[in-house]
C-alpha positions as CSV (number, residue, x, y, z in Angstrom):
1,X,38.2,62.6,199.4
2,X,41.9,61.8,199.2
3,X,41.8,58.2,200.6
4,X,40.8,55.8,197.8
5,X,39.6,52.4,198.9
6,X,41.1,49.3,197.2
7,X,38.7,46.7,196.0
8,X,40.5,45.0,193.1
9,X,44.3,44.5,192.7
10,X,46.3,43.3,189.7
11,X,49.6,41.7,190.6
12,X,52.2,40.7,187.9
13,X,55.8,40.6,189.1
14,X,59.1,39.1,188.0
15,X,60.6,39.8,191.4
16,X,58.5,37.7,193.8
17,X,60.1,39.2,196.9
18,X,57.4,39.9,199.5
19,X,54.6,39.0,197.1
20,X,52.6,36.7,199.4
21,X,53.2,39.0,202.4
22,X,51.6,41.8,200.3
23,X,48.7,39.8,198.9
24,X,47.5,38.1,202.0
25,X,46.4,41.3,203.9
26,X,44.7,42.4,200.8
27,X,42.7,39.2,200.5
28,X,41.9,39.2,204.2
29,X,40.3,42.7,203.7
30,X,38.2,41.3,200.7
31,X,40.3,42.7,197.9
32,X,39.9,40.7,194.7
33,X,43.2,39.5,193.3
34,X,43.9,39.3,189.6
35,X,47.2,38.0,188.3
36,X,49.3,36.5,185.5
37,X,50.7,33.0,185.2
38,X,53.8,32.7,187.5
39,X,52.5,35.2,190.0
40,X,49.1,33.6,190.1
41,X,50.7,30.2,190.8
42,X,52.6,31.4,193.8
43,X,49.5,33.1,195.2
44,X,47.5,29.9,194.8
45,X,50.2,27.9,196.5
46,X,49.8,30.3,199.4
47,X,46.1,29.4,199.6
48,X,44.9,32.7,198.1
49,X,42.0,33.0,195.6
50,X,43.2,34.6,192.4
51,X,41.6,35.3,189.0
52,X,43.9,34.7,186.0
53,X,44.2,37.7,183.6
54,X,43.2,35.4,180.7
55,X,39.9,34.6,182.6
56,X,39.3,38.3,183.1
57,X,39.9,39.3,179.5
58,X,38.4,36.1,177.9
59,X,41.5,35.9,175.8
60,X,44.5,33.5,176.3
61,X,48.1,34.5,176.5
62,X,49.6,34.3,173.0
63,X,52.9,34.7,171.2
64,X,54.8,32.9,174.0
65,X,53.5,35.4,176.6
66,X,54.3,38.5,174.6
67,X,50.6,39.4,174.7
68,X,48.7,38.8,177.9
69,X,47.8,42.1,179.6
70,X,47.4,44.3,176.5
71,X,43.7,44.2,176.5
72,X,40.9,46.8,177.0
73,X,39.5,45.1,180.1
74,X,42.9,45.7,181.7
75,X,43.7,49.1,180.5
76,X,40.2,50.5,180.8
77,X,40.1,49.2,184.4
78,X,43.3,51.2,185.0
79,X,42.7,54.3,183.0
80,X,39.1,55.0,183.9
81,X,38.6,58.2,185.9
82,X,36.0,58.6,188.6
83,X,33.6,60.5,186.4
84,X,30.0,59.6,185.6
85,X,30.9,59.2,181.9
86,X,33.7,56.7,182.6
87,X,31.7,54.8,185.2
88,X,28.9,54.4,182.6
89,X,31.4,53.2,180.0
90,X,32.8,50.6,182.3
91,X,29.3,49.4,183.2
92,X,28.3,49.2,179.6
93,X,31.2,46.9,178.8
94,X,31.1,44.9,182.0
95,X,34.6,46.1,183.1
96,X,35.5,46.4,186.8
97,X,38.0,49.2,187.9
98,X,41.4,48.2,189.1
99,X,42.4,50.1,192.2
100,X,45.9,48.7,192.8
101,X,48.6,47.7,190.3
102,X,51.7,45.8,191.5
103,X,54.2,45.3,188.7
104,X,57.9,45.1,188.3
105,X,59.5,44.6,184.9
106,X,61.3,41.8,183.1
107,X,65.0,41.9,184.2
108,X,66.4,43.5,181.1
109,X,69.4,45.1,182.8
110,X,70.3,41.9,184.7
111,X,70.1,39.9,181.4
112,X,72.3,42.4,179.6
113,X,74.8,42.4,182.5
114,X,75.4,38.6,182.2
115,X,76.5,39.1,178.5
116,X,73.4,37.4,177.2
117,X,72.9,37.1,173.4
118,X,71.1,39.9,171.5
119,X,68.0,37.7,171.1
120,X,67.9,37.0,174.8
121,X,68.1,40.6,175.7
122,X,65.3,41.5,173.2
123,X,63.0,38.9,174.8
124,X,63.6,40.6,178.2
125,X,62.2,43.9,176.9
126,X,58.9,44.2,178.8
127,X,56.0,45.8,176.9
128,X,52.8,45.0,178.8
129,X,54.4,45.9,182.2
130,X,55.4,49.5,181.2
131,X,52.1,50.0,179.5
132,X,50.2,49.1,182.7
133,X,52.5,51.1,184.9
134,X,52.1,54.2,182.7
135,X,48.3,53.8,182.7
136,X,48.1,53.4,186.5
137,X,50.5,56.2,187.2
138,X,48.6,58.5,184.9
139,X,45.4,57.7,186.7
140,X,47.0,58.0,190.2
141,X,44.1,60.2,191.4
142,X,42.3,56.9,191.7
143,X,44.8,54.1,191.2
144,X,47.7,53.1,193.5
145,X,50.8,51.7,191.7
146,X,53.6,49.7,193.3
147,X,56.9,48.9,191.5
148,X,59.3,48.2,194.3
149,X,59.0,45.5,197.0
150,X,60.7,47.9,199.4
151,X,57.5,50.0,199.3
152,X,55.2,47.1,200.3
153,X,55.5,47.5,204.0
154,X,54.8,51.3,204.0
155,X,51.8,50.7,201.7
156,X,50.4,48.0,204.0
157,X,50.6,50.2,207.0
158,X,48.5,52.9,205.3
159,X,46.1,50.3,203.9
160,X,45.6,48.8,207.3
161,X,44.9,52.2,208.8
162,X,42.6,53.6,206.0
163,X,41.6,50.7,203.8
164,X,43.2,52.5,200.9
165,X,45.8,55.1,200.1
166,X,46.1,58.9,200.3
167,X,46.6,61.1,197.3
168,X,50.1,62.1,198.5
169,X,51.1,58.5,198.7
170,X,49.6,57.6,195.3
171,X,51.4,60.6,193.7
172,X,54.7,59.5,195.2
173,X,54.3,56.0,193.9
174,X,53.2,57.3,190.5
175,X,56.4,59.3,190.2
176,X,58.4,56.3,191.1
177,X,56.6,54.3,188.4
178,X,57.3,56.8,185.7
179,X,61.0,57.0,186.8
180,X,61.2,53.2,186.6
181,X,59.8,53.1,183.0
182,X,62.1,56.0,182.0
183,X,65.2,54.3,183.4
184,X,64.1,51.0,181.8
185,X,63.7,52.6,178.4
186,X,67.0,54.4,178.8
187,X,68.8,51.1,179.4
188,X,67.2,49.6,176.3
189,X,68.2,52.6,174.2
190,X,71.8,52.5,175.5
191,X,71.9,48.8,174.7
192,X,70.8,49.3,171.1
193,X,73.1,52.2,170.6
194,X,76.0,50.1,172.0
195,X,75.3,47.3,169.6
196,X,75.6,49.6,166.6
197,X,78.7,51.3,168.0
198,X,77.1,54.7,168.8
199,X,78.8,56.4,171.7
200,X,77.0,59.8,171.4
201,X,73.3,59.2,170.4
202,X,71.1,62.0,169.3
203,X,69.3,61.9,172.6
204,X,71.5,61.2,175.6
205,X,69.3,59.7,178.3
206,X,70.7,59.4,181.8
207,X,69.1,57.2,184.5
208,X,70.5,56.8,188.0
209,X,69.3,55.4,191.3
210,X,69.6,57.4,194.4
211,X,71.8,55.8,197.0
212,X,71.3,58.4,199.7
213,X,70.7,62.1,200.5
214,X,74.0,63.8,201.6
215,X,74.3,66.1,204.5
216,X,75.1,68.9,202.1
217,X,76.9,69.7,198.9
218,X,80.2,71.5,198.3
219,X,79.1,74.0,200.9
220,X,76.6,73.7,203.9
221,X,74.0,75.8,202.1
222,X,73.8,73.5,199.1
223,X,71.7,70.3,199.1
224,X,73.1,67.1,197.5
225,X,72.5,63.4,196.9
226,X,74.5,60.5,195.7
227,X,73.2,58.5,192.7
228,X,74.5,55.3,191.3
229,X,74.6,54.7,187.5
230,X,74.9,51.0,187.8
231,X,76.9,48.9,185.4
232,X,80.0,46.7,186.0
233,X,82.5,49.4,187.0
234,X,83.4,49.3,190.7
235,X,83.5,52.6,192.5
236,X,82.7,54.6,195.6
237,X,79.0,55.0,194.8
238,X,78.5,51.2,195.3
239,X,81.0,50.8,198.1
240,X,80.1,49.5,201.5
241,X,80.7,51.8,204.4
242,X,82.0,49.7,207.2
243,X,82.3,52.5,209.8
244,X,82.2,56.2,210.3
245,X,79.5,58.8,209.7
246,X,77.9,59.6,206.4
247,X,80.1,60.8,203.5
248,X,79.9,64.3,202.3
249,X,79.8,65.5,198.7
250,X,83.5,66.5,198.8
251,X,84.5,63.2,200.5
252,X,82.9,61.3,197.7
253,X,84.7,63.3,195.0
254,X,88.0,62.9,196.7
255,X,87.4,59.2,197.4
256,X,86.6,58.6,193.7
257,X,89.8,60.5,192.6
258,X,91.9,58.4,195.0
259,X,90.4,55.1,193.9
260,X,90.9,55.9,190.2
261,X,94.5,57.0,190.8
262,X,95.5,53.9,192.8
263,X,93.9,51.5,190.4
264,X,96.5,52.5,187.7
265,X,99.2,50.5,189.4
266,X,99.9,46.7,189.5
267,X,102.3,47.0,192.5
268,X,101.1,47.7,196.1
269,X,100.1,51.4,195.9
270,X,98.7,54.2,198.1
271,X,97.2,57.5,196.9
272,X,96.4,60.4,199.2
273,X,94.0,63.0,197.8
274,X,93.0,66.5,198.9
275,X,90.5,68.6,197.0
276,X,90.4,66.1,194.1
277,X,94.2,66.2,193.6
278,X,96.8,63.7,194.7
279,X,99.1,65.1,197.3
280,X,101.1,61.8,197.6
281,X,101.1,58.6,195.5
282,X,103.6,55.8,196.0
283,X,104.5,52.2,195.2
284,X,106.1,49.8,197.6
285,X,107.0,46.2,198.2
286,X,104.2,46.3,200.8
287,X,101.2,48.6,201.4
288,X,103.0,49.9,204.6
289,X,106.0,50.9,202.6
290,X,103.8,52.6,200.0
291,X,101.9,54.5,202.7
292,X,105.1,55.8,204.3
293,X,106.4,57.0,200.9
294,X,103.1,58.6,200.0
295,X,102.8,60.6,203.2
296,X,106.4,61.7,202.9
297,X,105.6,63.5,199.6
298,X,103.5,66.2,201.4
299,X,102.9,65.5,205.1
300,X,101.2,68.9,205.5
301,X,98.6,68.3,202.8
302,X,98.1,64.6,203.8
303,X,96.5,65.8,207.1
304,X,92.8,65.3,206.7
305,X,93.2,63.5,203.4
306,X,91.3,60.8,201.6
307,X,93.4,57.6,201.1
308,X,92.9,54.7,198.7
309,X,94.9,51.5,198.5
310,X,94.9,48.8,195.8
311,X,95.4,45.8,198.1
312,X,93.4,44.4,201.0
313,X,94.2,46.7,203.9
314,X,96.3,44.9,206.5
315,X,96.7,45.6,210.2
316,X,100.2,47.0,209.9
317,X,99.3,49.6,207.3
318,X,96.1,50.4,209.1
319,X,98.0,51.0,212.3
320,X,100.4,53.4,210.5
321,X,97.4,55.3,209.1
322,X,96.0,55.9,212.5
323,X,99.0,58.1,213.3
324,X,97.6,60.8,211.0
325,X,94.1,62.4,210.9
326,X,92.3,61.0,207.8
327,X,88.7,61.5,206.6
328,X,88.2,58.4,204.5
329,X,90.1,55.2,203.7
330,X,89.0,53.3,200.5
331,X,90.2,49.7,199.9
332,X,89.1,46.7,197.7
333,X,88.9,44.7,200.9
334,X,89.9,44.9,204.6
335,X,91.6,42.1,206.5
336,X,90.2,41.4,210.0
337,X,93.2,42.8,211.7
338,X,93.0,46.0,209.6
339,X,89.3,46.4,210.4
340,X,90.1,45.9,214.1
341,X,92.7,48.6,214.1
342,X,90.6,51.2,212.3
343,X,87.6,50.4,214.5
344,X,89.5,52.3,217.2
345,X,89.0,55.4,215.1
346,X,85.2,55.4,214.8
347,X,85.0,58.8,213.1
348,X,87.1,57.5,210.2
349,X,85.0,56.4,207.3
350,X,86.1,53.0,205.8
351,X,84.8,52.1,202.4
352,X,85.2,48.7,200.7
353,X,84.7,48.5,197.0
354,X,85.1,44.7,196.6
355,X,87.3,45.2,193.5
356,X,89.2,48.0,191.6
357,X,88.1,49.8,188.5
358,X,89.9,48.8,185.3
359,X,91.8,51.9,184.1
360,X,91.8,50.5,180.6
361,X,88.0,50.0,180.5
362,X,86.0,52.4,178.3
363,X,83.2,54.5,179.7
364,X,81.8,58.0,179.7
365,X,82.5,61.1,181.8
366,X,79.7,63.5,182.3
367,X,79.9,67.1,183.5
368,X,77.2,69.7,183.9
369,X,77.0,73.1,182.5
370,X,74.6,75.9,183.5
371,X,72.3,74.8,180.7
372,X,73.5,71.4,179.5
373,X,75.8,68.5,179.8
374,X,79.3,67.7,178.5
375,X,79.8,64.1,177.7
376,X,83.2,62.6,176.7
377,X,84.8,59.2,176.6
378,X,86.9,58.3,179.7
379,X,90.6,59.0,179.5
380,X,91.2,55.2,179.5
381,X,93.8,52.8,178.2
382,X,97.4,52.5,179.0
383,X,99.8,54.6,176.9
384,X,102.1,52.2,175.1
385,X,105.8,52.7,175.7
386,X,106.4,51.5,172.1
387,X,104.7,54.7,170.9
388,X,106.9,56.9,173.1
389,X,110.0,58.7,171.6
390,X,113.2,59.8,173.2
391,X,113.6,63.4,172.0
392,X,117.0,64.2,173.6
393,X,120.5,63.1,173.0
394,X,120.5,61.1,176.2
395,X,118.0,58.3,176.8
396,X,116.6,57.6,180.3
397,X,118.4,55.0,182.5
398,X,116.5,51.9,183.7
399,X,115.7,53.6,187.0
400,X,114.5,56.8,185.2
401,X,112.3,54.8,182.9
402,X,110.6,53.2,185.9
403,X,110.0,56.5,187.6
404,X,108.9,58.2,184.3
405,X,106.3,55.5,183.7
406,X,105.1,55.8,187.3
407,X,104.9,59.6,187.1
408,X,103.0,59.5,183.8
409,X,100.3,57.4,185.5
410,X,100.0,59.9,188.3
411,X,99.9,63.1,186.3
412,X,96.8,61.9,184.4
413,X,95.0,62.0,187.7
414,X,96.2,65.5,188.6
415,X,94.3,68.7,187.7
416,X,95.8,70.8,184.9
417,X,98.2,72.5,184.6
418,X,99.9,69.5,186.2
419,X,103.5,68.7,187.0
420,X,104.6,65.6,189.0
421,X,108.0,65.1,190.4
422,X,108.8,61.5,191.3
423,X,111.7,59.5,192.7
424,X,112.0,55.8,193.7
425,X,108.4,54.9,192.8
426,X,106.9,57.8,194.8
427,X,105.8,61.4,194.1
428,X,108.1,63.9,195.8
429,X,106.4,67.1,194.5
430,X,103.2,67.9,192.8
431,X,102.0,71.2,191.2
432,X,98.4,71.2,190.1
433,X,95.6,73.4,189.0
434,X,97.8,76.3,188.0
435,X,97.1,78.8,185.2
436,X,100.6,78.5,183.9
437,X,102.9,75.5,183.5
438,X,105.9,77.3,184.9
439,X,104.0,78.1,188.1
440,X,103.0,74.4,188.3
441,X,106.6,73.4,188.0
442,X,107.8,75.9,190.6
443,X,105.1,74.8,193.1
444,X,106.0,71.2,192.6
445,X,109.6,72.0,193.4
446,X,108.5,74.0,196.5
447,X,106.5,71.1,197.7
448,X,109.5,68.8,197.2
449,X,111.6,71.2,199.3
450,X,108.9,71.2,202.0
451,X,108.6,67.4,202.0
452,X,111.3,64.9,200.9
453,X,113.8,67.6,200.0
454,X,115.6,68.4,196.7
455,X,117.4,65.7,194.9
456,X,117.5,63.7,191.6
457,X,114.0,63.1,190.3
458,X,112.0,62.8,187.1
459,X,109.3,65.2,186.0
460,X,106.0,64.5,184.2
461,X,103.9,67.2,182.5
462,X,100.3,66.5,181.5
463,X,100.7,68.7,178.4
464,X,103.6,70.0,176.4
465,X,105.9,72.8,177.8
466,X,105.0,75.9,175.7
467,X,108.3,77.4,176.7
468,X,111.6,76.1,178.2
469,X,111.0,77.9,181.5
470,X,108.8,75.3,183.0
471,X,111.3,72.5,182.3
472,X,114.1,74.7,183.5
473,X,112.3,75.2,186.8
474,X,112.1,71.4,187.2
475,X,115.7,71.0,186.3
476,X,116.7,73.5,188.9
477,X,114.8,71.3,191.4
478,X,116.8,68.3,190.5
479,X,115.0,66.7,187.6
480,X,117.2,64.4,185.5
481,X,114.5,63.0,183.1
482,X,111.2,64.3,181.7
483,X,108.1,62.7,180.2
484,X,105.6,64.9,178.3
485,X,103.4,64.7,175.2
486,X,105.4,67.0,173.0
487,X,103.8,68.9,170.1
488,X,104.6,72.5,171.0
489,X,105.8,74.9,168.3
490,X,108.8,75.4,170.7
491,X,109.6,71.8,171.1
492,X,113.1,72.4,169.7
493,X,113.7,75.1,172.3
494,X,112.6,72.8,175.1
495,X,114.7,69.9,173.7
496,X,117.8,72.2,173.5
497,X,117.3,73.2,177.2
498,X,117.1,69.6,178.2
499,X,120.3,68.7,176.2
500,X,122.2,71.6,177.8
501,X,121.3,70.1,181.2
502,X,122.0,66.5,180.2
503,X,118.4,65.7,180.8
504,X,116.7,62.7,179.1
505,X,113.3,63.6,177.7
506,X,110.5,61.3,176.3
507,X,107.6,62.4,174.2
508,X,104.5,60.3,174.5
509,X,102.4,62.0,171.8
510,X,99.3,62.0,174.1
511,X,98.1,64.7,176.4
512,X,96.3,64.1,179.7
513,X,94.5,67.3,180.7
514,X,92.2,66.9,183.7
515,X,90.1,70.0,184.2
């Protein structure tokens, strides 16, 4: 028999959403309700009969509520199987089985998020709740366990039809309970590691919440889903989609890359991304100006691109965007006139993130291997110009300094080997993902010729030039100043080539590979 009737339910929830609406149909079908303090009070206010846990156990809540459900009468009622031996044991000790457990846990994550004290966070570590959840989930052959108010309505439909739940339903809810306790413990472990300054603990536990199943992965034959890690950092996983169809796996990767790239800049900025690489990034006095400059960098690649802006999207910029086929637009906010304009393009996805990620904030980057994970700290923090060194005879002009600083912010968001050519606060040529730096430089120049055209510009390289040929290719395209980490055994050769061309070159001392 897969349908198990429900005769007794224990309810103990910190989130009271839907509590009365869940309990009333149970009581109307004769289910005995057992509960703890606050939950019991709400049920009584709703006119429902409820037995306090302390009355069931014959033992009061002690230690300021730290001990209330940790009792054999509770756990035996949850853990007993439907065997003759277990039924006899329950009868011997006068213990009634519990058929339904409804529990959600103390809000530890919310407490931590509001920068509570260490002591406050510790008090919000639930002990009795996880113990009951694990007991009920282990015994899901007999017990139904609910941890999420979003599941109450589906449960009630099945309960109304069958007077209980089916095994498949109980197993699904049990898996959700174990996932909740695992994520809860992961958050506590991360908190304790953080307080002792440990970035890479011996066991790296990752807990994420599924946002949605995606239509497919990188290719149509691959399945995929989007998960949100939570935490304070804004991003596309938590963004609101105001219009357009569901996002694909590739859309999300590109939208994330565009948002991170545009967040680097204090001035109005636009980033256009294709295949996780920027094909145009620009600053402007207005978003509209930044948009025009970004598109001009590589109009061919911009077609079908993903766009991010770092200001509320206005109507004028939105109207300019509609002249080009785009997949996704990401913005911290959208003004009413901007939303009205883009609504005329219903296929265009529009994402609102509410705020921008802080490029200087620490965090972790996680990549999968065939049999493991790579975890590293985020390439965060602004490079300090005070740490940069002019390596050539000529120092950059004020205009060159501005463009070098801009290009250095863009190149860190470009796949290696990466070369960025910039002029007037906009990229004019980008070479990325090449297996040699000289090819990256040549392709950046080719893209400049295809787009804005050759002319004076600056060049940024995400890593040092191992030979002078890469720099010379940029110089041939019009580069008058260069910014790069330095540190090659052939730095003197590269500096000499720059001096021969009258080029100003700055060493930052920091590499920005992005594989």
